[in-house]
C-alpha positions in Angstrom: -26.4 27.1 4.8 -26.8 23.5 3.6 -26.6 20.8 6.3 -23.7 18.4 6.6 -25.0 14.9 6.9 -23.6 11.4 6.6 -20.2 10.0 7.6 -17.1 12.1 8.2 -13.6 11.1 7.4 -10.9 13.0 9.2 -7.5 12.9 7.5 -4.2 13.5 9.4 -0.9 13.6 7.6 2.0 12.3 9.8 4.5 14.7 11.3 7.7 15.8 9.7 10.5 13.2 9.0 13.9 14.0 7.7 12.9 12.9 4.2 9.5 14.7 4.1 11.4 17.8 5.2 13.9 17.3 2.3 11.3 16.4 -0.3 12.5 12.8 -0.7 9.9 10.2 -1.8 9.2 8.0 1.2 7.1 4.9 1.1 8.5 1.7 2.5 11.5 3.3 4.2 10.3 3.4 7.8 11.6 6.7 9.2 11.0 8.3 12.6 9.6 11.7 13.1 12.0 14.6 13.6 11.8 16.5 16.9 9.8 19.2 15.1 7.5 16.4 13.8 7.0 15.0 17.3 6.1 18.5 18.6 3.7 19.2 15.8 2.0 15.8 16.3 1.6 16.5 20.1 0.0 19.8 19.2 -2.8 17.9 17.3 -4.0 16.2 20.6 -6.0 19.2 22.0 -7.6 19.8 18.6 -8.8 16.2 18.4 -9.5 15.5 22.1 -13.2 16.4 22.1 -14.1 14.6 18.9 -15.6 11.1 19.1 -14.4 8.7 16.4 -15.9 5.3 15.9 -13.1 4.1 13.7 -9.4 5.0 14.1 -7.0 3.8 11.4 -3.3 4.3 10.7 -0.8 3.3 8.1 1.6 0.7 9.6 4.6 2.9 9.1 6.1 4.3 12.3 5.8 7.9 11.3 2.0 7.6 11.0 1.7 5.4 14.1 3.8 7.8 16.2 1.7 10.7 15.0 -1.5 8.9 16.0 0.0 8.1 19.4 1.2 11.7 20.1 -2.2 13.0 18.9 -4.0 10.9 21.5 -4.7 7.7 19.7 -2.4 5.1 21.2 -3.9 2.0 19.6 -5.2 2.7 16.1 -6.1 -0.2 13.8 -3.3 -0.6 11.4 -4.4 -0.7 7.7 -1.9 -1.5 5.0 -4.2 0.2 2.5 -3.2 3.5 4.1 0.5 3.0 3.3 2.2 5.6 1.2 2.2 5.3 -2.6 5.0 2.7 -3.4 7.6 4.7 -5.2 9.7 1.7 -6.3 13.0 2.9 -7.9 12.2 6.5 -6.9 12.2 5.7 -3.1 14.5 8.2 -1.3 15.0 10.6 -4.2 13.4 14.0 -5.0 11.3 15.0 -7.9 14.1 17.3 -9.1 16.5 14.3 -9.2 13.9 12.2 -11.1 13.4 15.0 -13.6 17.1 14.9 -14.5 16.3 11.8 -16.6 12.5 12.3 -17.1 11.9 16.1 -17.3 8.1 16.0 -17.2 7.7 13.4 -14.5 5.0 13.7 -11.8 3.7 10.9 -9.6 0.2 11.8 -10.8 0.8 11.3 -14.5 3.9 9.1 -15.1 5.0 5.6 -14.1 7.0 4.9 -11.0 9.3 2.0 -12.1 9.1 -0.8 -9.6 6.3 0.9 -7.8 2.6 1.4 -7.9 0.4 3.0 -10.5 -2.2 5.6 -9.7 -4.8 3.0 -10.4 -3.2 0.6 -7.8 -3.2 3.3 -5.2 -6.8 4.2 -5.9 -7.9 0.6 -5.7 -6.6 0.2 -2.1 -7.8 3.6 -1.0 -11.3 2.9 -2.3 -11.4 0.1 0.3 -10.6 2.8 3.0 -13.4 5.0 1.6 -15.9 2.1 1.7 -15.0 1.4 5.3 -15.2 5.0 6.4 -18.6 5.4 4.8 -19.9 2.6 7.1 -19.0 4.6 10.2 -20.2 7.9 11.6 -16.8 9.5 12.1 -13.4 8.0 11.1 -10.0 9.3 11.6 -7.0 8.1 9.6 -3.2 8.8 10.1 -1.2 8.4 6.9 0.9 10.0 4.2 0.9 12.9 1.8 0.3 11.2 -1.6 -1.9 8.4 -0.3 -4.1 10.9 1.6 -4.4 13.1 -1.4 -5.6 10.1 -3.5 -8.0 9.1 -0.6 -9.4 12.6 -0.8 -9.9 12.4 -4.6 -11.6 9.0 -4.3 -13.9 10.3 -1.4 -14.9 13.1 -3.8 -15.5 10.5 -6.6 -12.6 11.8 -8.7 -9.7 10.0 -10.3 -6.5 9.4 -8.3 -4.7 12.0 -10.5 -7.0 14.7 -9.1 -5.2 14.4 -5.8 -2.6 16.7 -7.4 -4.9 19.6 -6.5 -4.8 18.9 -2.8 -1.5 20.0 -1.3 -1.2 18.4 2.1 1.3 19.6 4.7 2.7 17.5 7.6 0.8 17.4 10.9 -2.4 18.8 9.4 -6.0 17.8 9.9 -8.5 17.8 7.1 -12.2 16.8 7.1 -14.2 15.1 4.4 -17.9 14.8 4.8 -21.3 15.0 3.0 -23.6 17.8 2.1 -26.8 15.9 1.6 -25.9 13.1 -0.7 -22.8 14.7 -2.2 -19.3 14.0 -0.8 -17.5 17.3 0.0 -14.3 18.7 1.4 -15.3 20.4 4.7 -11.9 21.7 5.8 -8.4 21.2 4.5 -4.8 21.4 5.7 -5.6 23.0 9.0 
């Protein structure tokens, strides 16, 4: 088996909110976790307790900060670069609703009127990748689409390749290196 070497980036998606449960695009709307989301975030604590991180980052949104707190990281550094993809006019609505007027729409391939492009999201998450690669082991608490883009950028892929990385709420994933190659070590666990 090849050895894992180099920095690690641990990726934690926030716990369930009412809108994540209902499939509504949530970026700037600052929703709390549901009771189920809080319970799932607490369940992360024993899984992360014995891992030493030299950088702990969180999106500034309360759902990410609260997940970090319940998982045992009460004082993460807040990083606006980890905020969710800005959905603009699509904030608070579902993909099905968007497709009533734009049948082929996906966040990965189509514009988000009044929001960010995939290139915009990739640019800010590239800064997170650069920071994480300067540390031995980083953990980030953030959001579904932004973390999928972060994963694609870690793997040196375009932002649109994030479409291949389904990411559930309250999950832990690990990005690392195999020799000089960035790899996906574990996903959605």
